[in-house]
PAKEBA-14044 format. One line per 10 residues: number of its first residue (from 1); for each residue x, y, z of C-alpha. Coordinates in nm, 2 decimals, always signed. Layout:
BEGIN
NUM	X Y Z ~ ...
***
This chain:
BEGIN
1	+4.59 +4.08 -0.25 ~ +4.31 +3.99 -0.04 ~ +3.94 +4.14 -0.02 ~ +3.87 +4.21 +0.36 ~ +3.50 +4.08 +0.41 ~ +3.22 +4.18 +0.56 ~ +3.16 +3.99 +0.90 ~ +2.94 +3.91 +1.19 ~ +2.95 +3.65 +1.48 ~ +2.67 +3.50 +1.64
11	+2.79 +3.33 +1.97 ~ +2.61 +3.00 +2.11 ~ +2.56 +2.96 +2.50 ~ +2.80 +2.65 +2.49 ~ +3.09 +2.84 +2.34 ~ +3.07 +2.78 +2.00 ~ +3.05 +3.04 +1.73 ~ +2.88 +3.12 +1.36 ~ +3.00 +3.37 +1.13 ~ +2.85 +3.54 +0.89
21	+3.10 +3.72 +0.61 ~ +2.97 +3.90 +0.30 ~ +3.14 +4.12 +0.03 ~ +3.40 +3.81 -0.09 ~ +3.25 +3.54 -0.27 ~ +2.97 +3.52 -0.57 ~ +2.99 +3.93 -0.56 ~ +2.77 +3.87 -0.89 ~ +2.48 +3.76 -0.78 ~ +2.25 +4.00 -0.58
31	+2.31 +3.83 -0.22 ~ +2.57 +3.60 -0.12 ~ +2.73 +3.51 +0.22 ~ +2.93 +3.26 +0.34 ~ +2.83 +3.07 +0.71 ~ +3.07 +2.92 +0.87 ~ +3.08 +2.72 +1.19 ~ +3.34 +2.50 +1.29 ~ +3.52 +2.36 +0.96 ~ +3.16 +2.37 +0.81
41	+3.10 +2.66 +0.53 ~ +2.80 +2.70 +0.32 ~ +2.78 +2.93 +0.02 ~ +2.43 +3.10 +0.00 ~ +2.36 +3.30 -0.27 ~ +2.04 +3.45 -0.43 ~ +1.95 +3.63 -0.73 ~ +1.58 +3.75 -0.86 ~ +1.46 +3.90 -1.23 ~ +1.46 +4.28 -1.24
51	+1.08 +4.25 -1.38 ~ +0.80 +3.95 -1.34 ~ +0.68 +3.77 -1.65 ~ +0.37 +3.81 -1.80 ~ +0.02 +3.67 -1.63 ~ +0.25 +3.55 -1.34 ~ +0.06 +3.56 -1.01 ~ +0.26 +3.38 -0.80 ~ +0.63 +3.43 -0.65 ~ +0.83 +3.16 -0.87
61	+1.06 +3.09 -0.60 ~ +1.33 +2.80 -0.66 ~ +1.57 +2.69 -0.35 ~ +1.86 +2.44 -0.40 ~ +2.05 +2.29 -0.18 ~ +2.37 +2.08 -0.31 ~ +2.67 +1.92 -0.06 ~ +3.03 +1.93 -0.27 ~ +3.17 +1.59 -0.20 ~ +3.54 +1.80 -0.19
71	+3.38 +1.98 +0.09 ~ +3.45 +1.66 +0.31 ~ +3.75 +1.53 +0.10 ~ +3.55 +1.29 -0.09 ~ +3.49 +1.15 -0.46 ~ +3.11 +1.16 -0.60 ~ +3.00 +0.75 -0.67 ~ +2.90 +0.63 -1.01 ~ +3.05 +0.60 -1.32 ~ +3.11 +1.01 -1.39
81	+3.24 +1.09 -1.08 ~ +3.07 +1.44 -1.05 ~ +2.76 +1.55 -0.82 ~ +2.44 +1.48 -1.01 ~ +2.07 +1.50 -0.94 ~ +1.97 +1.62 -0.58 ~ +1.99 +1.32 -0.29 ~ +1.62 +1.26 -0.09 ~ +1.87 +1.45 +0.21 ~ +1.93 +1.73 +0.03
91	+1.56 +1.76 -0.14 ~ +1.47 +1.78 +0.27 ~ +1.72 +2.06 +0.30 ~ +1.59 +2.24 +0.08 ~ +1.24 +2.21 +0.16 ~ +1.29 +2.28 +0.50 ~ +1.45 +2.63 +0.37 ~ +1.18 +2.69 +0.07 ~ +0.88 +2.68 +0.30 ~ +1.05 +2.87 +0.56
101	+1.14 +3.19 +0.33 ~ +0.82 +3.12 +0.10 ~ +0.59 +3.31 +0.29 ~ +0.81 +3.64 +0.35 ~ +0.81 +3.76 +0.03 ~ +0.55 +4.02 -0.05 ~ +0.24 +3.88 -0.17 ~ +0.24 +4.10 -0.48 ~ +0.64 +4.03 -0.57 ~ +0.62 +3.78 -0.85
111	+0.98 +3.80 -1.04 ~ +1.16 +3.49 -1.08 ~ +1.35 +3.39 -0.79 ~ +1.65 +3.17 -0.68 ~ +1.85 +3.05 -0.34 ~ +2.10 +2.84 -0.45 ~ +2.29 +2.70 -0.06 ~ +2.62 +2.48 -0.15 ~ +2.82 +2.30 +0.14 ~ +3.19 +2.41 +0.06
121	+3.40 +2.30 +0.33 ~ +3.22 +1.98 +0.57 ~ +3.29 +1.89 +0.92 ~ +3.18 +1.57 +0.98 ~ +3.03 +1.64 +1.36 ~ +2.87 +1.96 +1.24 ~ +2.52 +1.91 +1.09 ~ +2.49 +2.17 +0.76 ~ +2.11 +2.15 +0.74 ~ +2.06 +2.39 +1.07
131	+2.28 +2.63 +0.88 ~ +2.12 +2.65 +0.55 ~ +1.81 +2.83 +0.63 ~ +2.05 +3.11 +0.82 ~ +2.25 +3.10 +0.50 ~ +1.96 +3.19 +0.27 ~ +1.81 +3.46 +0.50 ~ +2.14 +3.61 +0.53 ~ +2.19 +3.69 +0.14 ~ +1.87 +3.80 +0.12
141	+1.94 +4.05 +0.34 ~ +2.24 +4.17 +0.21 ~ +2.04 +4.20 -0.14 ~ +1.80 +4.46 -0.25 ~ +1.53 +4.20 -0.29 ~ +1.21 +4.30 -0.08 ~ +1.17 +4.04 +0.16 ~ +1.01 +4.05 +0.54 ~ +1.25 +3.89 +0.72 ~ +1.52 +3.80 +0.80
151	+1.44 +3.40 +0.97 ~ +1.67 +3.17 +1.06 ~ +1.64 +2.81 +1.17 ~ +1.79 +2.61 +1.46 ~ +1.80 +2.25 +1.54 ~ +1.66 +2.18 +1.94 ~ +1.71 +1.86 +2.09 ~ +1.66 +1.70 +2.44 ~ +1.98 +1.49 +2.52 ~ +1.98 +1.39 +2.86
161	+1.69 +1.58 +2.97 ~ +1.84 +1.94 +2.87 ~ +1.78 +2.08 +2.59 ~ +2.10 +2.17 +2.27 ~ +2.10 +2.41 +2.05 ~ +2.23 +2.28 +1.72 ~ +2.41 +1.99 +1.85 ~ +2.66 +1.78 +1.69 ~ +2.58 +1.48 +1.45 ~ +2.70 +1.22 +1.73
171	+2.49 +1.39 +1.99 ~ +2.18 +1.39 +1.79 ~ +2.20 +1.01 +1.82 ~ +2.15 +1.06 +2.17 ~ +1.82 +1.29 +2.22 ~ +1.48 +1.19 +2.26 ~ +1.37 +1.50 +2.11 ~ +1.48 +1.63 +1.77 ~ +1.33 +1.96 +1.62 ~ +1.40 +2.17 +1.34
181	+1.26 +2.53 +1.41 ~ +1.23 +2.80 +1.18 ~ +1.11 +3.14 +1.29 ~ +1.16 +3.53 +1.27 ~ +1.17 +3.78 +1.50 ~ +0.87 +3.76 +1.62 ~ +0.64 +3.47 +1.47 ~ +0.78 +3.06 +1.41 ~ +0.73 +3.01 +1.07 ~ +0.80 +2.62 +1.03
191	+0.85 +2.33 +1.28 ~ +0.96 +1.97 +1.16 ~ +1.09 +1.72 +1.35 ~ +1.06 +1.36 +1.54 ~ +1.04 +1.25 +1.92 ~ +1.05 +0.96 +2.13 ~ +0.66 +0.98 +2.27 ~ +0.75 +1.31 +2.39 ~ +0.47 +1.51 +2.56 ~ +0.29 +1.83 +2.39
201	+0.42 +2.10 +2.72 ~ +0.79 +1.95 +2.63 ~ +0.73 +2.00 +2.20 ~ +0.62 +2.33 +2.30 ~ +0.91 +2.44 +2.55 ~ +1.15 +2.28 +2.29 ~ +1.00 +2.53 +1.99 ~ +1.04 +2.81 +2.28 ~ +1.45 +2.75 +2.34 ~ +1.49 +2.74 +1.96
211	+1.31 +3.05 +1.92 ~ +1.52 +3.21 +2.16 ~ +1.86 +3.14 +1.99 ~ +1.67 +3.20 +1.63 ~ +1.61 +3.64 +1.79 ~ +1.99 +3.64 +1.87 ~ +2.06 +3.52 +1.43 ~ +1.79 +3.79 +1.30 ~ +1.94 +4.04 +1.55 ~ +2.29 +3.95 +1.34
221	+2.17 +3.97 +1.00 ~ +1.99 +4.31 +1.07 ~ +2.34 +4.43 +1.18 ~ +2.50 +4.27 +0.92 ~ +2.25 +4.42 +0.63 ~ +2.34 +4.77 +0.81 ~ +2.70 +4.71 +0.75 ~ +2.64 +4.65 +0.34 ~ +2.54 +4.95 +0.09 ~ +2.37 +4.76 -0.12
231	+2.11 +4.63 +0.11 ~ +1.93 +4.99 +0.13 ~ +1.68 +5.09 -0.03 ~ +1.52 +4.78 -0.16 ~ +1.44 +4.75 -0.54 ~ +1.10 +4.93 -0.64 ~ +0.88 +4.68 -0.83 ~ +0.54 +4.66 -0.94 ~ +0.43 +4.33 -1.07 ~ +0.02 +4.33 -1.05
241	-0.24 +4.50 -1.26 ~ -0.52 +4.56 -1.08 ~ -0.89 +4.71 -1.13 ~ -1.04 +4.82 -0.83 ~ -1.37 +4.87 -0.97 ~ -1.37 +4.57 -1.06 ~ -1.25 +4.40 -0.75 ~ -1.53 +4.59 -0.51 ~ -1.82 +4.40 -0.81 ~ -1.69 +4.08 -0.79
251	-1.69 +4.09 -0.39 ~ -2.08 +4.29 -0.40 ~ -2.22 +4.02 -0.65 ~ -2.04 +3.67 -0.50 ~ -1.98 +3.67 -0.13 ~ -2.31 +3.62 +0.00 ~ -2.36 +3.32 -0.25 ~ -2.02 +3.18 -0.14 ~ -2.08 +3.22 +0.20 ~ -2.40 +3.06 +0.21
261	-2.27 +2.77 +0.00 ~ -1.98 +2.72 +0.27 ~ -2.22 +2.67 +0.52 ~ -2.43 +2.42 +0.30 ~ -2.16 +2.12 +0.47 ~ -2.14 +1.92 +0.11 ~ -1.87 +1.66 +0.18 ~ -1.82 +1.57 -0.19 ~ -1.50 +1.80 -0.29 ~ -1.59 +1.81 -0.69
271	-1.95 +1.91 -0.62 ~ -1.83 +2.19 -0.36 ~ -1.58 +2.32 -0.63 ~ -1.82 +2.29 -0.92 ~ -2.04 +2.48 -0.64 ~ -1.83 +2.75 -0.62 ~ -1.70 +2.75 -1.01 ~ -2.08 +2.81 -1.11 ~ -2.09 +3.13 -0.83 ~ -1.80 +3.26 -1.05
281	-1.93 +3.14 -1.38 ~ -2.25 +3.33 -1.31 ~ -2.06 +3.68 -1.24 ~ -1.90 +3.61 -1.59 ~ -2.21 +3.59 -1.76 ~ -2.31 +3.96 -1.71 ~ -2.02 +4.06 -1.95 ~ -2.01 +4.02 -2.31 ~ -1.77 +3.76 -2.48 ~ -1.51 +4.09 -2.54
291	-1.56 +4.23 -2.21 ~ -1.50 +3.85 -2.07 ~ -1.14 +3.78 -2.30 ~ -1.03 +4.12 -2.09 ~ -1.15 +4.06 -1.73 ~ -1.16 +3.69 -1.71 ~ -0.76 +3.65 -1.56 ~ -0.86 +3.95 -1.32 ~ -1.23 +3.79 -1.18 ~ -1.05 +3.47 -1.10
301	-0.81 +3.59 -0.90 ~ -1.06 +3.85 -0.72 ~ -1.31 +3.56 -0.69 ~ -1.04 +3.34 -0.52 ~ -1.00 +3.61 -0.23 ~ -1.39 +3.63 -0.19 ~ -1.37 +3.29 -0.14 ~ -1.12 +3.24 +0.13 ~ -1.27 +3.53 +0.33 ~ -1.61 +3.40 +0.29
311	-1.50 +3.05 +0.37 ~ -1.29 +3.20 +0.66 ~ -1.58 +3.36 +0.77 ~ -1.83 +3.10 +0.75 ~ -1.64 +2.90 +1.01 ~ -1.51 +3.16 +1.26 ~ -1.88 +3.30 +1.26 ~ -2.11 +2.99 +1.26 ~ -1.83 +2.73 +1.37 ~ -1.95 +2.48 +1.07
321	-1.71 +2.38 +0.80 ~ -1.69 +2.32 +0.42 ~ -1.84 +1.98 +0.47 ~ -2.04 +2.03 +0.74 ~ -1.83 +1.87 +1.05 ~ -1.79 +2.03 +1.38 ~ -1.45 +2.19 +1.44 ~ -1.30 +1.90 +1.62 ~ -1.46 +1.62 +1.44 ~ -1.32 +1.40 +1.24
331	-1.40 +1.24 +0.91 ~ -1.52 +0.88 +0.85 ~ -1.30 +0.59 +0.86 ~ -1.30 +0.28 +0.73 ~ -1.00 +0.02 +0.71 ~ -0.88 -0.32 +0.56 ~ -0.57 -0.53 +0.60 ~ -0.45 -0.79 +0.42 ~ -0.63 -0.66 +0.10 ~ -0.25 -0.77 -0.11
341	-0.23 -1.13 -0.06 ~ +0.11 -1.15 -0.20 ~ +0.25 -0.91 +0.00 ~ +0.40 -0.92 +0.32 ~ +0.18 -0.69 +0.48 ~ -0.09 -0.47 +0.37 ~ -0.33 -0.22 +0.45 ~ -0.59 +0.04 +0.31 ~ -0.69 +0.32 +0.50 ~ -0.95 +0.58 +0.44
351	-1.07 +0.87 +0.64 ~ -1.35 +1.07 +0.38 ~ -1.19 +1.12 +0.06 ~ -0.87 +1.06 +0.15 ~ -0.71 +0.67 +0.07 ~ -0.39 +0.50 +0.10 ~ -0.30 +0.20 -0.02 ~ +0.06 +0.07 +0.22 ~ +0.22 -0.26 +0.15 ~ +0.54 -0.40 +0.36
361	+0.81 -0.61 +0.25 ~ +1.02 -0.74 +0.47 ~ +1.37 -0.86 +0.33 ~ +1.73 -0.93 +0.45 ~ +2.08 -0.69 +0.52 ~ +2.10 -0.70 +0.10 ~ +1.80 -0.49 +0.10 ~ +1.91 -0.20 +0.32 ~ +1.96 +0.15 +0.19 ~ +2.32 +0.31 +0.12
371	+2.34 +0.66 +0.25 ~ +2.65 +0.82 +0.05 ~ +2.65 +1.20 +0.09 ~ +2.92 +1.43 +0.17 ~ +2.85 +1.45 +0.51 ~ +2.60 +1.16 +0.61 ~ +2.68 +0.81 +0.53 ~ +2.57 +0.45 +0.62 ~ +2.27 +0.24 +0.58 ~ +1.93 +0.24 +0.65
381	+1.69 -0.08 +0.70 ~ +1.38 +0.13 +0.78 ~ +1.25 +0.32 +0.49 ~ +0.89 +0.41 +0.34 ~ +0.82 +0.54 +0.03 ~ +0.53 +0.76 -0.10 ~ +0.35 +0.81 -0.41 ~ +0.08 +1.04 -0.52 ~ -0.08 +1.01 -0.89 ~ -0.27 +1.27 -1.06
391	-0.58 +1.00 -1.05 ~ -0.60 +1.07 -0.68 ~ -0.72 +1.41 -0.72 ~ -0.92 +1.35 -1.04 ~ -0.63 +1.49 -1.27 ~ -0.40 +1.41 -1.53 ~ -0.02 +1.44 -1.49 ~ +0.29 +1.30 -1.55 ~ +0.37 +0.98 -1.41 ~ +0.72 +0.98 -1.34
401	+0.95 +0.96 -1.05 ~ +0.86 +1.11 -0.72 ~ +0.89 +1.50 -0.70 ~ +0.99 +1.71 -0.40 ~ +0.63 +1.65 -0.23 ~ +0.65 +1.31 -0.24 ~ +0.99 +1.29 -0.09 ~ +0.86 +1.48 +0.18 ~ +0.57 +1.34 +0.27 ~ +0.72 +1.00 +0.28
411	+1.01 +1.12 +0.49 ~ +0.77 +1.28 +0.76 ~ +0.57 +0.94 +0.76 ~ +0.90 +0.77 +0.85 ~ +0.97 +0.95 +1.08 ~ +0.65 +0.92 +1.23 ~ +0.68 +0.51 +1.26 ~ +1.06 +0.43 +1.31 ~ +1.06 +0.49 +1.66 ~ +0.82 +0.25 +1.71
421	+1.01 -0.03 +1.47 ~ +1.23 -0.25 +1.68 ~ +1.58 -0.27 +1.61 ~ +1.91 -0.47 +1.59 ~ +1.81 -0.85 +1.73 ~ +1.45 -0.78 +1.76 ~ +1.37 -0.73 +1.46 ~ +1.60 -0.93 +1.19 ~ +1.44 -0.76 +0.85 ~ +1.48 -0.47 +0.64
431	+1.12 -0.31 +0.58 ~ +1.04 -0.10 +0.30 ~ +0.67 +0.06 +0.34 ~ +0.52 +0.17 +0.04 ~ +0.21 +0.43 +0.06 ~ +0.02 +0.46 -0.25 ~ -0.25 +0.73 -0.21 ~ -0.55 +0.62 -0.44 ~ -0.76 +0.90 -0.33 ~ -0.64 +1.28 -0.16
441	-0.87 +1.56 +0.00 ~ -0.61 +1.65 +0.28 ~ -0.36 +1.52 +0.49 ~ -0.21 +1.21 +0.27 ~ +0.10 +1.20 +0.48 ~ -0.09 +1.10 +0.80 ~ -0.28 +0.86 +0.62 ~ +0.00 +0.70 +0.50 ~ +0.09 +0.68 +0.84 ~ -0.22 +0.48 +1.02
451	-0.22 +0.30 +0.70 ~ +0.16 +0.21 +0.71 ~ +0.09 +0.11 +1.11 ~ -0.13 -0.10 +0.99 ~ +0.03 -0.30 +0.74 ~ +0.34 -0.36 +0.92 ~ +0.07 -0.51 +1.20 ~ -0.07 -0.75 +0.95 ~ +0.31 -0.84 +0.86 ~ +0.41 -0.93 +1.21
461	+0.63 -0.69 +1.27 ~ +0.68 -0.65 +1.64 ~ +0.61 -0.29 +1.67 ~ +0.58 -0.14 +2.02 ~ +0.28 +0.07 +1.98 ~ +0.03 +0.15 +1.72 ~ +0.07 +0.53 +1.59 ~ -0.15 +0.71 +1.43 ~ -0.17 +1.14 +1.24 ~ -0.37 +1.39 +1.23
471	-0.37 +1.71 +1.03 ~ -0.50 +2.05 +1.22 ~ -0.59 +2.34 +1.04 ~ -0.64 +2.73 +1.21 ~ -0.82 +3.00 +1.05 ~ -0.81 +3.33 +1.24 ~ -0.89 +3.69 +1.24 ~ -0.65 +3.90 +1.39 ~ -0.86 +4.22 +1.41 ~ -1.14 +4.10 +1.64
481	-0.93 +3.82 +1.75 ~ -1.13 +3.51 +1.65 ~ -0.98 +3.15 +1.59 ~ -1.11 +2.83 +1.51 ~ -0.86 +2.49 +1.55 ~ -0.99 +2.26 +1.28 ~ -0.93 +1.91 +1.33 ~ -0.85 +1.62 +1.04 ~ -0.82 +1.91 +0.77 ~ -0.97 +1.96 +0.39
491	-0.73 +2.02 +0.13 ~ -0.94 +2.37 +0.06 ~ -0.90 +2.44 +0.46 ~ -0.53 +2.35 +0.42 ~ -0.52 +2.62 +0.15 ~ -0.74 +2.88 +0.26 ~ -0.64 +2.87 +0.62 ~ -0.36 +2.98 +0.86 ~ -0.17 +2.66 +0.94 ~ -0.10 +2.34 +0.88
501	+0.01 +2.11 +1.16 ~ +0.04 +1.74 +1.12 ~ +0.13 +1.56 +1.45 ~ +0.16 +1.21 +1.52 ~ +0.21 +0.97 +1.78 ~ +0.11 +0.69 +1.99 ~ -0.15 +0.69 +2.28 ~ +0.12 +0.81 +2.50 ~ +0.31 +1.08 +2.35 ~ +0.45 +1.25 +2.01
511	+0.66 +1.08 +1.78 ~ +0.66 +1.31 +1.45 ~ +0.56 +1.62 +1.31 ~ +0.55 +1.93 +1.05 ~ +0.38 +2.26 +1.10 ~ +0.40 +2.55 +0.87 ~ +0.24 +2.89 +1.00 ~ +0.12 +3.14 +0.73 ~ +0.00 +3.40 +1.00 ~ +0.20 +3.66 +1.23
521	+0.15 +3.67 +1.58 ~ +0.04 +3.33 +1.67 ~ +0.07 +3.33 +2.02 ~ +0.17 +2.98 +2.20 ~ -0.18 +2.97 +2.38 ~ -0.35 +2.85 +2.07 ~ -0.05 +2.64 +1.97 ~ -0.14 +2.40 +2.31 ~ -0.51 +2.42 +2.23 ~ -0.40 +2.33 +1.88
531	-0.20 +2.01 +2.02 ~ -0.42 +1.92 +2.29 ~ -0.72 +1.90 +2.01 ~ -0.47 +1.70 +1.81 ~ -0.40 +1.50 +2.06 ~ -0.79 +1.39 +2.11 ~ -0.81 +1.34 +1.74 ~ -0.51 +1.11 +1.73 ~ -0.67 +0.87 +2.02 ~ -1.02 +0.85 +1.85
541	-0.83 +0.73 +1.49 ~ -0.65 +0.48 +1.68 ~ -0.95 +0.36 +1.86 ~ -1.12 +0.32 +1.49 ~ -0.79 +0.18 +1.38 ~ -0.80 -0.08 +1.67 ~ -1.13 -0.22 +1.55 ~ -0.94 -0.34 +1.24 ~ -0.60 -0.49 +1.40 ~ -0.43 -0.37 +1.74
551	-0.16 -0.60 +1.76 ~ +0.10 -0.74 +1.58 ~ +0.03 -1.14 +1.38 ~ +0.17 -1.38 +1.59 ~ +0.41 -1.50 +1.30 ~ +0.45 -1.37 +1.00 ~ +0.30 -1.48 +0.72 ~ +0.39 -1.85 +0.55 ~ +0.56 -1.67 +0.24 ~ +0.76 -1.45 +0.39
561	+1.13 -1.52 +0.44 ~ +1.25 -1.65 +0.77 ~ +1.55 -1.49 +0.92 ~ +1.80 -1.62 +1.20 ~ +2.06 -1.47 +1.35 ~ +2.43 -1.62 +1.46 ~ +2.73 -1.49 +1.63 ~ +3.06 -1.58 +1.58 ~ +3.42 -1.49 +1.69 ~ +3.55 -1.26 +1.48
571	+3.86 -1.41 +1.37 ~ +3.67 -1.71 +1.18 ~ +3.47 -1.45 +0.96 ~ +3.72 -1.48 +0.72 ~ +3.72 -1.90 +0.74 ~ +3.30 -1.84 +0.67 ~ +3.37 -1.62 +0.37 ~ +3.62 -1.85 +0.27 ~ +3.87 -1.75 -0.03 ~ +3.70 -1.51 -0.30
581	+3.38 -1.61 -0.11 ~ +3.41 -1.99 -0.18 ~ +3.29 -2.14 +0.11 ~ +2.96 -1.90 +0.17 ~ +2.87 -1.92 -0.19 ~ +2.87 -2.30 -0.13 ~ +2.67 -2.28 +0.19 ~ +2.43 -2.03 +0.00 ~ +2.40 -2.28 -0.29 ~ +2.38 -2.64 -0.07
591	+2.13 -2.51 +0.16 ~ +1.94 -2.28 -0.05 ~ +2.00 -2.00 +0.18 ~ +2.08 -1.60 +0.15 ~ +2.37 -1.54 +0.41 ~ +2.51 -1.22 +0.47 ~ +2.78 -1.13 +0.73 ~ +2.91 -0.81 +0.90 ~ +3.20 -0.75 +1.12 ~ +3.09 -0.59 +1.50
601	+3.35 -0.53 +1.75 ~ +3.49 -0.89 +1.85 ~ +3.25 -1.09 +1.69 ~ +3.11 -1.15 +1.32 ~ +2.68 -1.13 +1.31 ~ +2.53 -1.34 +1.05 ~ +2.23 -1.34 +0.89 ~ +2.08 -1.63 +0.77 ~ +1.74 -1.61 +0.53 ~ +1.53 -1.87 +0.38
611	+1.18 -1.99 +0.31 ~ +1.25 -2.36 +0.49 ~ +1.33 -2.36 +0.85 ~ +1.54 -2.71 +0.76 ~ +1.74 -2.50 +0.50 ~ +1.81 -2.25 +0.80 ~ +1.96 -2.52 +1.04 ~ +2.18 -2.70 +0.78 ~ +2.34 -2.34 +0.73 ~ +2.35 -2.27 +1.10
621	+2.49 -2.63 +1.18 ~ +2.78 -2.60 +0.83 ~ +2.87 -2.24 +1.00 ~ +2.88 -2.36 +1.36 ~ +3.15 -2.64 +1.22 ~ +3.33 -2.38 +1.05 ~ +3.34 -2.14 +1.35 ~ +3.40 -2.45 +1.62 ~ +3.76 -2.48 +1.78 ~ +3.87 -2.84 +1.76
631	+3.90 -3.02 +2.16 ~ +4.17 -3.23 +2.24 ~ +4.07 -3.57 +2.31 ~ +3.69 -3.53 +2.16 ~ +3.59 -3.76 +1.95 ~ +3.50 -3.64 +1.61 ~ +3.27 -3.81 +1.27 ~ +3.49 -3.72 +1.00 ~ +3.54 -3.79 +0.63 ~ +3.87 -3.89 +0.44
641	+3.99 -3.59 +0.22 ~ +4.29 -3.77 +0.04 ~ +4.51 -4.10 +0.09 ~ +4.88 -4.03 +0.14 ~ +5.17 -4.30 +0.13 ~ +5.20 -4.24 +0.53 ~ +4.83 -4.21 +0.62 ~ +4.52 -4.02 +0.54 ~ +4.39 -3.64 +0.60 ~ +4.07 -3.65 +0.76
651	+3.81 -3.34 +0.76 ~ +3.64 -3.34 +1.15 ~ +3.53 -2.98 +1.09 ~ +3.41 -2.76 +0.77 ~ +3.75 -2.67 +0.67 ~ +3.95 -2.84 +0.94 ~ +4.17 -3.13 +0.85 ~ +4.43 -3.36 +1.07 ~ +4.63 -3.61 +0.98 ~ +4.58 -3.97 +1.07
661	+4.86 -4.15 +1.01 ~ +4.89 -4.48 +0.89 ~ +5.02 -4.61 +1.25 ~ +4.70 -4.49 +1.40 ~ +4.47 -4.63 +1.18 ~ +4.45 -4.95 +1.35 ~ +4.63 -5.18 +1.60 ~ +4.75 -5.43 +1.32 ~ +5.08 -5.28 +1.13 ~ +4.95 -5.17 +0.76
671	+5.10 -5.19 +0.46 ~ +4.88 -4.97 +0.23 ~ +4.66 -4.76 +0.38 ~ +4.38 -4.81 +0.06 ~ +4.36 -5.14 +0.27 ~ +4.12 -5.01 +0.52 ~ +3.99 -4.64 +0.40 ~ +3.85 -4.48 +0.09 ~ +3.83 -4.15 +0.05 ~ +3.52 -3.99 +0.11
681	+3.45 -4.25 +0.37 ~ +3.28 -4.12 +0.67 ~ +3.49 -4.28 +0.99 ~ +3.52 -4.17 +1.39 ~ +3.83 -4.05 +1.53 ~ +3.99 -3.92 +1.84 ~ +4.19 -3.60 +1.82 ~ +4.48 -3.68 +2.04 ~ +4.72 -3.39 +1.97 ~ +4.76 -3.05 +1.82
691	+5.09 -2.89 +1.73 ~ +5.16 -2.58 +1.93 ~ +5.37 -2.36 +1.63 ~ +5.15 -2.47 +1.37 ~ +4.81 -2.58 +1.51 ~ +4.86 -2.94 +1.28 ~ +4.61 -3.18 +1.42 ~ +4.67 -3.54 +1.53 ~ +4.41 -3.80 +1.48 ~ +4.38 -4.17 +1.54
701	+4.12 -4.41 +1.45 ~ +4.28 -4.70 +1.67 ~ +4.22 -4.58 +2.00 ~ +3.88 -4.64 +1.94 ~ +3.89 -5.01 +1.86 ~ +3.96 -5.24 +2.03 ~ +4.32 -5.37 +2.15 ~ +4.36 -5.72 +2.02 ~ +4.52 -5.91 +2.29 ~ +4.86 -6.08 +2.26
711	+4.91 -6.42 +2.20 ~ +5.18 -6.66 +2.35
***
């Protein structure tokens, strides 16, 4: 017997389809759906606690994305042969979904909620990440969990000048723009992607194309939910205890003071924080100790709302920011390169109270990063790691492995830079960038982009163009239509604002972006103005960076290992490697080099790395000898490898021996080969014959000697 699922199908413009079904799998969860596109299937489930934990005043949402290796007929790597901790790819997808969902839960809904998305069947040419948010939102839509959705996510790519929704993995490689856009029926919620120096207008057009496709996916979820009895009505809840009289008292006593402090223009983050805390503390001191214990939690909550309103109104009304800057003003910048004397490249980038110390390390193919997922696999020779320790914000925090935020910020900075780093023969190195955030007050990921550019230039990497990044903010008042776009936002402006929009690029166009919008109904005209203001800010930052360094070093630093490339015919790869790797190991040992070789079509591509130029030349000549083809009638300088009664075997090229018959050693008749030759002796010989069937080489020494004249 088979259970009939409730199903809805979405048609894409190119004839492909996406189906959503529910009621068949995971029925004990609050909501469960299966999304299918081609052979790719995602199972999304959502469960939310019926009651919130005490003293929880936030949305405890957890989003997990997991790829099953069995989905594509693979075995997991490692000793235990089972899926383990999430890969960076899985974490990045989970973050995309989390950022799209989180703003749409009711502000007063505080029940612990878990969304799990699993790849249960995989198609090697259908990217599952573009379907993950659709799956998560659909699971919420068919549940009774309060959610102000639905939303969906779509990838839009520009391929040969045309916009394509959810392109194949193969087609994505040909795109000059790739954006992931999340939106509801009415509003764009999140944008993230990378581009090859596209204009702001092209990026806006791509967002509109994605939003049109998302509206269709949202409508399908609405219609699906109407077919599910458990989806309506949504559950009732009461997760907050409020005291409206106290809320009014807090605002009356603190708003004006907070507003004036917001206008004071204090550039020191800690002093500003202490000032706001002092206003709250002054209000609490009007109560007795017993009363204070009862109301302190609510006062902190209500004062947070007062602080947010006062700061936002100060910016909207007076056009003055917390640190005294104008709306489009970038904080003071200072930079320095070559700070770490043993690093291959290094830089300090400081903007206001945000500081990144960035290093670059150049390595060989052996240092490439392997990607071994259920769908995505391969190797990367350019990667960036971002670290955000507690001391950067004056906090005590566990010093351990990177969290999801660090992985996300590092990925954004990596995508911003990699398009401007040459690949292939123009760049023989594997490049690792490490950005350590030493101070943070807003937009440390953009500081990593700027510091990364400076460190790459300091290392001598031939970047096509320098890249800089800037974080933009937005304050809006939907009632009166006022809005303020802020360049180079502070941490407080990010927290209290309606948008965090990070844009990176060169002087000629955008290379990456990340945007989170927290307000409904943001017009495209506002986004257009924000992008133009971001472009002006980016150009300013590039100008400041150019005062320190604007072009790559002419040469790498003395201690940086040099890499030279060689190409040989495919048939000689085995000869260079040798049985069990014997030959290549011998070459490396005797020349003090590191050698890698890989097959590429009809050729073998070889990288030779060493700090010593003569060592590289020695290894190159050795390999040339192995891969060269002996030519008939050519003269070679060879080594006598062994002597036999009928002649000697002479190595004329590495790994290529020929027979020097006893009759070809001298013009006179020899009784013993040892009368003329010794093992290890180097002699000149001529190749006089190549056996067509066996390929054996016939050598002669005597033809190079003067033939004695016959006696009468």
